[in-house]
Structures are given as C-alpha cells and as structure tokens.
C-alpha positions, 0 to 999 in steps of 0.5 A: 055711630059711623057712616062710611061711604065707598066706591065699589067694582060691584055693578051686578046684583048677583056680586052682592051675595059674596059681600053680604056674606062678609058684611053681615058677619062683622058685628059692628056693622048695622047697616049696609046698602049698595047703590049700583045706579051711581057710577061709582056703585057706592057702598054705604055702612053704618058701624061703630068703631070700624075703620074704613081701611078695615073695610077697604081689606076686607072686601078686596081679599074677596076680589072687590075693589073698595075705596072709601069717598071723602064726602 
C-alpha cells in the first residue's frame, strides 16, 4: 500500500464532488481525503500500484491542478 500526497487547486467543498467521482471509480484506491485547511489543499491517497503521474493527469483532465509533493 502506497500513500501519495498532492498539492491541489481544490479550495471549496463543492469542488470535491468532481474529485470524488473520479477517485471512487478507481479500484486500486482504497482511501483518500483532502485537507482544505492546509495552504496546499492537500490530497492524500492510499492505493495499490497507482502512479502519482496517473493521479495528476486524472485530476488535470477534470480541471483541477494536482502536483505530487515529496515527503
């Protein structure tokens, strides 16, 4: 199980529904959550064999900026 951490452009709860639809359809993603109180609007994903680039591309196609953070 991998934990992936991203900075995103999601700033409001209403934007979460677009992301929710994308992430819940991915069978290899077991959990995900946002921290909208963080200055980077953090998205954390727990997944099996999911590339960070795949997540970035998936969200960017939905109009959401997403960039992996190194930790």
